[in-house]
N, C-alpha and C positions, 0 to 999 in steps of 0.2 A: 504492499500500498504505496509506505514511506508519508510524505505530507507534502502540502505545497506552500513556499512560503514568499511572501510578495513584499519584496526591498523598496522601504519610500523612505523621504525625507526629500528636505529641500535642497533647493538646485547647490552643487559644488562640494557637496562632504562627502564624495567619494562613495557614491552608491553603483555605481556602470565600472568603475575600477574594479570595487569588492565584485561584483558580478562576474566580471570577469576571471577576474584572478578565481573565484569561488569555482567556476563552471571549470576551468581550463580552457577560455576561446575568449575570440576579440568579436562575438557576433553584435554587443552591447558598445556602443559609438561612447568611448570618453573624451570627453574636451571640455576645455575651461572655460564651458560660456550653459549659462542656463537652455533647459528645456530639449537639449543632445539627444535625449530618449525619446523617440516622437511616439514609436508604438511598445509595447509591453514584450519584453523580449523574456525568451520563458528558456532556463538551460536547467540540462537532469545532472543528477552529480549523485555517483558510486556514494554508497555511504561506509567509511571505513571502521571495519569489525575486523581485533584482530583473531578474535575467535573463530571466526571462519576459517581464515588459513590454517588454525590448527586442526580442528574437524578435517578438513579435505588432507591434510597430510594422512591421518590415519583411516579417513574413509576409501583412501586412493581416489579422491576424486577429480576426471578427467577436468573437467571445469570447473571455476568459481565465482559465482554471480552473486556480489552484493545488494542488498536491495538499492532503493532507487530515493536520490531527494529532488525533490523543484523548487526550482528559487525563480520567480518570477522580477523581474528588473522595473520597477513601475517610473513612470517619469517624476523630474520633481516637484513637488507641490509647492503654491505660495500662498502668502494668505490671500483671500477671495474664492479659493479654489473652488468652493461649494453654492459660488453665484455666478461658477462661470470663469474666472481669474486663471489668467496664464494659460493654461491647457484644460483644465476645469475639470467638468464631473466624468466625462469622459473617463479619467484615472480613477475616480473615486469610483465605477465602475468596476474596473480591475481588482482593485484592493477586494470589494465586495465577493470575487470570486477564490480568495484564496485561505487557507486553513488559520495561518498567522501573521503578524504583520510583524517584520524586522525592520527596526526602524533605527538608520544608520545616523549619528552622531557626530556633528565634527567636531574634534577632540582635539583637535592640531593649529598653530598657529604656523603662516604662510602666508607670505605678505605676495607671493608669486599666484596665488590662488586664489580668486574672488571669491567673495563672501555676501550673499543675497544683501545680507542688511550691514554688510560693511565691520562689522563684528563677530569673534567667536563666544560663542555665549550655548553652549550646547542644549540646557534649559530652557531657553526662548527658543530654538529651534523647536525642540521638542511642542513646546504649548502652541506654538502656530502650526502646527499639523495635525496637533489632536483637538484643537477649536474647531476646523475645519472638519473634520471626520466628525464632528459632535452636532455643529449645524446642521452637518448631509441628516443625520439620525433625527435631528429634534423636527429639518422639515419632515420627515417622512412619518412622523411618529403624532406630526401635529395632522395629520391628514388620516392617520391610521386608527388610532385609539376615537375617535367621536366614530368614526365611522361602524368601528366593533359591535361598542358601545350602544350603537343607535339597533344594532343587528339582535345583540343580546339581551334587548329588553322586547324582541319580539319570539323569544323561547330558544334561540338561535344557541347551544350549552359551548359550543369550541367559539363562539364569538366572544362568552362570557368572561372563557380561559383567557384569550387572546386581550382583552381589555383589561384583565387584569396584571395580567405580568408583563403585559408590552406596558400598560399605564404605571403601573412601578420604575421601566426603563426611563417615560417621559419624562417622573418627576426626576429623576437624576439628573438626566441631563439638562433643565431648566437650573438645578442647582449650580451646574457646569463639571459634574460629575459623570463618568462613562458609564456604558447600557451595561458593560463586561462586570459592576458589582451588581445586577439584578440577580435578585435571589429564589430563583423558582421554589414550590415548595412540593411538586412532585412527578414523575420521571414526563405525565405529558403536556406538563409549563414547560419544561425542557424543549422538548423538540418543537412543540411552538412558536415558544421564545430563539431556538436555533433556526429554522424557518426563515423569520424574519432578517436574517443575516444582517446584522444591524453591523457597522462598521467597526465603529468601538465595543463590540462585546468581543470582536477578534480577542485571540491572547498576543501580548507582546511582549518581543524580544527587546531590548535597545543593545545597540552594535555601536562600543565607542573606538571610535576608526582615531587612534592617535599615532602621533612619528614614532619611525623606527627604533630611537632608541626607549621612547616609552611603552613597546609592545608586551615588555616581562610584567611591569607593575601596573603600568598605567601613569594618570598623573592626576591633579588638580581638578581638571575637567572632568576625566567619566570618574573617578570618588563623588564628586556629583548625582552623576547620572546612575551609579550604584545603589547612593540611598534614593532616588525617586525609583528605583523598580521596586526597592526593596519594600518602601511606602507602599505601594500599588498593589506588589504581590506578583510583580513580572521578574523577568531573567533580563538577566543583563552580559556582557562579555567584553573584554576589548582586544580589536584585532588593528592591525595598519594595514590595510590594502596596499600598503610601499612592499610588506615584505611577502603578503599572498603574489603580489605580482610579480616579486624573483623567483619567489620558488615554482611558477606555471615553468621556465626557464631552463630549469635546472633537472638534472639524471636523477630519479628515487634517492640513488644507492644517497646522493650529494646534501638533498635533502636533511637529513636528519642532521648531519654535523654543521651544518648552515642554521637550524634551528638552535642547535647548542651551542653555539656560541654567541649567538643571541639571550640565554639564559632560560630558552622557550622546550617543551617538549613535546610539543605540538603545534601545530596546523592555527590558523586562527577556522579554517574548515572546521577542522576536529571541533573545536570550541563554540560554533556556533550548530552543531547538527549538535551536540552531546545537551547544548540549553535548550535547543528545540523539540527535543526528546522528555525534559524535562518538563516543558512549561506546556506539550502538548497531551503526555502524560502514555508516552507507546513506549513499548519495548518490541524488541524481535525474539524472533525464535528460529530457526532452522530445519531443514531434511537435506538428506545428505545418502550418496550414494558412489556408486563407480561413474558414472555420468558425468554428476552435476553433486554440489555442494552449495545448497543455496540460503538465501538471507529474507527474511518474513519482516514486517510490521505489521502490530495490532496495538489496539488499547490497552493499555491495562487493563483489566477486570473483564477481559475478554474472555468465550468459552473455547474449548477445543471445536465444534461446529464451525465459530465465525473464523476461526484459524484457517482450519479446512478452506475455509471458501473465501479465503484470501490466494489459494495456489489455484480453483476454481469453485465457478458455482454448485457445479453437480456435486462436486465433494461435501457439499455444506446438507445438499438437499437428500444425500443419501449417504449420512455421515454414520458409523457405524461406531468405531473406535479408535482411541488414537494410541499407539504402540511410541511413550514416551520416555526418555532420559535424559537429566539434568546434565546440564554442560560438564560439571564437577564431572559425575561420575564417566561421564561418556571418557572425557581425558585422562584420568586415575584410571581407567579401566581396559582404555585402550580401543574403546571402541563397543558396535552392538553386540559383537562375538562374549565380549567381556561383560560388560553390563547385565546381561541374558545370565550369564552363567551367574553373576553374583547376586543375580535378584533385585537389580537397578532398573529395568524394564520392564516397565508400569503399563500396564493395559486400563485406558483411562478412557471413561464416557462421558456423552453429551453434558454434562455439570461439572465437566473440570475445569478452570481458571488457568487457562496459560502463564507460564511461568516466563522472565528472562532468559533465553539461553536454553529453553527448552530444544530437545532434537526429538523432532517428532514424526510419523510414519500414521498415516491415514487409512482407516479401510472402510469401503464404503460401497452402498449399492445403488445402479442406477435404474 
């Protein structure tokens, strides 16, 4: 499954540079002027997971297939976007289609790179974008909530639920707070709230784009962003788009040495993915055999049939059971045969909740 992240931010904060580096392409035109991204660019990225290589080595798999992550590079928003300023609502619509917002904030000083407000202030930048998203949601709900309330009075049960949960979101927006603070009281409210596709209901990952020298520990500007993220229950990571751009040009064996020289253990991509997984409540399970070892992504709390459905809808429809081995057992016991002999290969049914790292083989009947 993976997930789809929309990269947003003001012009010239490093969005397209980061996108190019993360996706190892030059599909997005990175230039030092606003609106260089006219159409959203989508890049598929392999999610790095060293466990997959270990599993493949033990199972003797001919191919290794990681799970995928999609990044959508969305044009820079400016003040007034919700009213059509800049490139306007077209881009707000692009944000509506993603699972999470990756909000890139400029946390570096550079006189050669123009800032749209002529000052470097990541919190002020964040407020500009958030305000436009809130204004867009506010305009939408001020039409939808009264309409739902009117239908509810005629006895429509679903409209009553919609009026209640979206009414709560509307009040938050009127107070200057994002819709993600809405608290649906049951699964039905959660479903209808999700269907509303509110921009400010989406989880946010702040990416602090810093200079190369600040990549290991961040700086005073990124520290302010981390405080903001903590207060909101969001995630934040420090990334140097400049470093990520250099990594793209290197051979894989040289990258780790380069990172170590900078005091870094992993690339910015790895940090963004891990933070994104945490933000969206995602986890990985594996399938393996002589032909291939493959990683798959499901939400935490997913049951075995749902995991099977990630492979093929027929697997979910005709699910019988899942032969399951925990990752640590698979590695320590040398694979499926050793796990079976040690009694660590389990037969799990429809109610089994998948654990991160499970190696699974699905039995089904169509």
